[in-house]
C-alpha positions as CSV (number, residue, x, y, z in Angstrom):
1,M,-29.7,78.8,-75.1
2,T,-30.6,80.2,-71.8
3,D,-31.6,76.8,-70.3
4,R,-28.3,75.3,-71.4
5,T,-26.3,78.1,-69.7
6,L,-28.3,77.6,-66.4
7,D,-27.6,73.8,-66.5
8,L,-23.9,74.4,-66.9
9,D,-23.9,76.9,-64.0
10,A,-25.7,74.4,-61.8
11,L,-23.3,71.6,-62.7
12,D,-20.3,73.8,-61.9
13,R,-21.7,74.8,-58.6
14,R,-22.5,71.2,-57.7
15,T,-19.0,70.1,-58.6
16,Y,-17.5,72.9,-56.5
17,L,-19.6,72.0,-53.4
18,Q,-18.6,68.3,-53.7
19,A,-14.9,69.2,-54.0
20,T,-15.0,71.5,-51.0
21,G,-17.0,69.0,-49.0
22,A,-14.4,66.3,-49.6
23,A,-11.6,68.6,-48.7
24,A,-13.3,69.4,-45.4
25,L,-13.8,65.7,-44.6
26,G,-10.2,65.0,-45.3
27,A,-9.1,67.8,-43.0
28,A,-11.3,66.5,-40.2
29,G,-9.8,63.0,-40.6
30,L,-6.3,64.4,-40.3
31,A,-7.2,66.4,-37.3
32,G,-8.5,63.2,-35.6
33,C,-5.1,61.4,-36.2
34,V,-3.1,64.4,-34.8
35,G,-5.3,64.6,-31.7
36,R,-4.4,61.0,-30.5
37,A,-4.7,60.6,-26.7
38,S,-1.7,60.4,-24.4
39,G,-0.7,58.9,-21.1
40,T,2.4,59.0,-18.8
41,L,5.2,56.4,-18.7
42,A,7.4,56.4,-15.5
43,T,10.5,54.1,-15.8
44,R,12.0,52.8,-12.6
45,V,14.9,50.4,-11.9
46,T,15.6,48.0,-9.0
47,D,17.9,45.1,-8.1
48,Q,17.3,41.5,-7.2
49,P,19.8,39.9,-4.9
50,A,21.8,37.5,-7.2
51,D,25.5,38.4,-6.5
52,I,24.9,42.0,-5.5
53,G,26.3,41.1,-2.0
54,D,29.8,41.0,-3.5
55,F,29.6,44.7,-4.2
56,E,30.3,47.9,-2.2
57,S,28.8,49.8,-5.1
58,L,27.6,49.1,-8.6
59,V,26.6,52.2,-10.6
60,V,24.9,51.7,-13.9
61,T,24.5,54.6,-16.4
62,V,21.3,54.6,-18.5
63,E,21.2,56.8,-21.6
64,G,17.6,56.2,-22.7
65,F,15.3,53.4,-23.7
66,W,13.5,51.7,-26.6
67,L,9.8,50.8,-26.7
68,G,9.0,47.6,-28.7
69,P,6.9,48.0,-31.9
70,E,3.4,49.1,-30.9
71,G,0.9,46.3,-31.1
72,D,3.4,43.5,-31.4
73,D,3.2,40.4,-29.2
74,P,6.2,39.6,-27.0
75,D,8.6,37.1,-28.6
76,E,8.7,34.1,-26.3
77,D,11.9,32.7,-27.8
78,A,13.6,36.1,-27.4
79,E,12.3,36.3,-23.9
80,D,13.9,33.0,-22.9
81,A,17.2,34.0,-24.5
82,D,17.3,37.5,-23.1
83,N,16.1,36.7,-19.5
84,E,18.0,33.5,-19.0
85,T,20.7,33.8,-16.2
86,D,24.1,32.4,-17.3
87,T,26.2,31.0,-14.5
88,G,28.4,28.5,-16.3
89,D,32.0,28.7,-17.2
90,D,31.2,29.1,-20.8
91,A,29.1,32.2,-20.3
92,D,30.7,35.2,-21.9
93,A,29.7,38.5,-23.3
94,G,29.9,37.3,-26.9
95,G,27.4,34.6,-26.2
96,N,24.8,37.2,-25.2
97,E,25.3,39.6,-28.0
98,T,22.2,40.7,-29.9
99,D,22.4,40.2,-33.7
100,G,21.9,43.0,-36.2
101,E,18.4,42.0,-37.0
102,E,17.2,42.8,-33.4
103,D,19.3,46.0,-33.4
104,A,17.6,47.1,-36.5
105,E,14.1,45.9,-35.4
106,E,11.5,47.9,-37.4
107,G,8.9,49.9,-35.6
108,R,10.6,50.3,-32.2
109,E,11.2,53.8,-31.0
110,Y,14.2,55.3,-29.0
111,F,13.8,57.9,-26.3
112,E,17.0,59.6,-25.2
113,F,17.2,61.1,-21.7
114,D,18.1,64.8,-21.4
115,E,20.9,63.7,-19.2
116,P,22.3,60.2,-18.5
117,Q,20.8,58.7,-15.4
118,E,22.9,56.8,-12.8
119,A,21.7,54.2,-10.3
120,D,23.7,52.4,-7.7
121,L,22.2,48.9,-7.6
122,V,23.6,48.2,-4.1
123,E,21.1,50.9,-2.8
124,L,18.2,49.4,-4.8
125,Q,17.6,46.2,-2.8
126,N,14.7,44.9,-0.8
127,G,12.1,46.6,-2.9
128,E,13.8,49.9,-3.2
129,T,13.5,51.6,-6.7
130,K,14.7,54.7,-8.4
131,L,12.8,56.8,-11.0
132,I,15.0,57.4,-14.0
133,D,12.5,58.9,-16.4
134,E,8.9,60.1,-16.7
135,R,7.3,61.4,-19.9
136,E,4.0,61.8,-21.9
137,L,3.6,59.3,-24.7
138,Q,0.8,58.4,-27.1
139,T,-1.5,55.7,-26.0
140,G,-0.8,52.2,-27.2
141,E,0.3,48.6,-26.3
142,Y,4.0,47.7,-26.3
143,P,5.6,44.2,-26.0
144,Y,8.8,45.3,-24.1
145,L,11.0,48.0,-22.8
146,Q,14.7,48.0,-23.5
147,L,17.2,50.0,-21.4
148,D,20.2,51.7,-23.1
149,V,22.8,51.0,-20.4
150,S,26.1,52.5,-21.5
151,S,28.3,51.3,-18.5
152,A,28.3,49.5,-15.2
153,D,31.1,50.5,-12.7
154,G,31.5,48.2,-9.8
155,T,33.6,48.1,-6.6
156,L,33.8,44.9,-4.6
157,T,33.5,44.8,-0.8
158,D,37.3,44.2,-0.5
159,G,37.8,47.6,-2.3
160,S,39.0,46.1,-5.7
161,D,37.4,47.0,-9.0
162,A,34.9,44.5,-10.5
163,T,34.6,43.8,-14.2
164,V,30.9,43.9,-15.0
165,D,29.9,43.1,-18.6
166,L,26.7,44.1,-20.4
167,P,24.9,41.6,-22.6
168,G,27.1,42.0,-25.6
169,N,26.6,45.3,-27.4
170,A,22.8,45.3,-26.8
171,P,20.8,47.1,-24.2
172,L,19.0,45.3,-21.4
173,K,15.6,44.0,-22.8
174,F,12.6,43.5,-20.5
175,N,10.0,41.3,-22.2
176,E,6.9,42.4,-20.4
177,S,3.9,43.8,-22.4
178,F,2.3,47.0,-21.1
179,E,0.0,49.8,-22.2
180,I,0.1,53.5,-22.3
181,R,-3.4,54.5,-21.3
182,E,-5.2,57.8,-21.6
183,N,-5.1,59.9,-18.4
184,T,-3.2,57.1,-16.6
185,R,0.3,56.9,-15.2
186,T,2.0,53.6,-16.2
187,T,5.0,52.7,-14.0
188,F,7.4,50.1,-15.5
189,T,9.9,48.8,-13.0
190,A,12.9,47.1,-14.7
191,D,14.6,44.6,-12.5
192,F,18.2,43.5,-13.2
193,A,21.2,42.2,-11.2
194,P,24.9,41.2,-11.5
195,V,25.6,37.5,-11.9
196,L,29.1,36.0,-11.2
197,R,30.4,33.9,-14.0
198,G,33.0,31.1,-14.1
199,N,35.7,33.4,-15.4
200,G,35.5,35.7,-12.3
201,R,33.7,38.5,-14.3
202,Y,30.1,39.6,-13.7
203,L,27.3,39.9,-16.1
204,L,24.4,42.3,-15.8
205,R,21.2,40.5,-16.6
206,P,17.4,41.2,-16.6
207,V,15.4,39.4,-13.9
208,P,12.0,38.6,-15.5
209,S,10.3,37.6,-12.2
210,G,10.9,41.0,-10.8
211,I,9.5,43.1,-13.6
212,E,6.4,45.1,-12.4
213,V,3.9,47.2,-14.3
214,E,1.4,49.4,-12.4
215,Y,-1.4,51.7,-13.6
216,E,-2.6,54.7,-11.7
217,K,-5.5,56.7,-13.0
218,S,-5.2,60.5,-12.9
219,S,-7.9,62.7,-11.3
220,E,-9.1,63.6,-14.8
221,S,-10.0,60.1,-15.7
222,D,-13.2,59.9,-13.7
223,G,-16.0,62.2,-13.0
224,S,-15.7,62.1,-9.2
225,G,-12.3,63.8,-9.2
226,S,-10.7,60.9,-7.2
227,S,-7.3,59.6,-8.1
228,G,-8.7,56.1,-8.6
229,D,-7.2,52.7,-7.5
230,N,-3.8,51.4,-8.5
231,E,-3.8,48.4,-10.7
232,T,-0.8,46.0,-10.8
233,A,-0.2,43.9,-13.9
234,D,1.1,40.3,-13.4
235,A,4.8,40.2,-14.2
C-alpha cells in the first residue's frame, strides 16, 4: 500500500513539473514576439517640374499615410495605373479613382499625423524636400507608401485660383518597396507634381522616377560607434 502511494505522489509531481515547464516556455515565446526590433521611418515630400511653373503656390495638406501589407510584393499592374501621367483631354478625376477593393486592402496600416502637415510644392523644386513625419516602427519590408492628401490649394502666376484634383477619392500611392531596419533610419521621399489636363484643370500625380529610399545606420548599429554610411536604394 505504501509503494502505491509513493508512485502516485511521484506521478503527480512529474505532471506538475511538466505543466509548469510548458507554461514557462509559452511565456518566453510570447515575450519574444512582443520584443520585436524597431527602426525609424522618415517621410519626406518633393516636387518634379511637370507643370509646377504655372503656379505661384501649390499647398498640399497631408493627414497621414498607409504602409502596404508587410511582406507583399509591389503590384506591377497597380504601379503602372497609379504612376501613369494623364495629359489627354479624356483624363478626369473619375478615371483615376481607386476602387473599393484597394481602399479595403487587407493588411495595410494607417498612421495619422498628430497635426495635418502642409507643403508648398513650388518651394520643393530642384531637389528640395520637406520632412512631414518621423516615427519608430517595427522592422519589416513593405511594398509601398500611400499618402493621405486631403487637399491641394493652388494659385497660378497670374493670381487666379487653380483647380487641382487628387486621383479620385484615393490617396497618392508610391509603389516603391522599402524596409524598416533595426537601428536604422529609413528616409522615404515621395515625389509628386501637378499635371495640366485638357480641360484646364490640374491633376496631382506621383512621379515614380523621383521616389528615393535611403538607409542611414544609427550609432548603436555597429561596435565602433560611428554613424555608418548612407545607402540609397534604386528608385
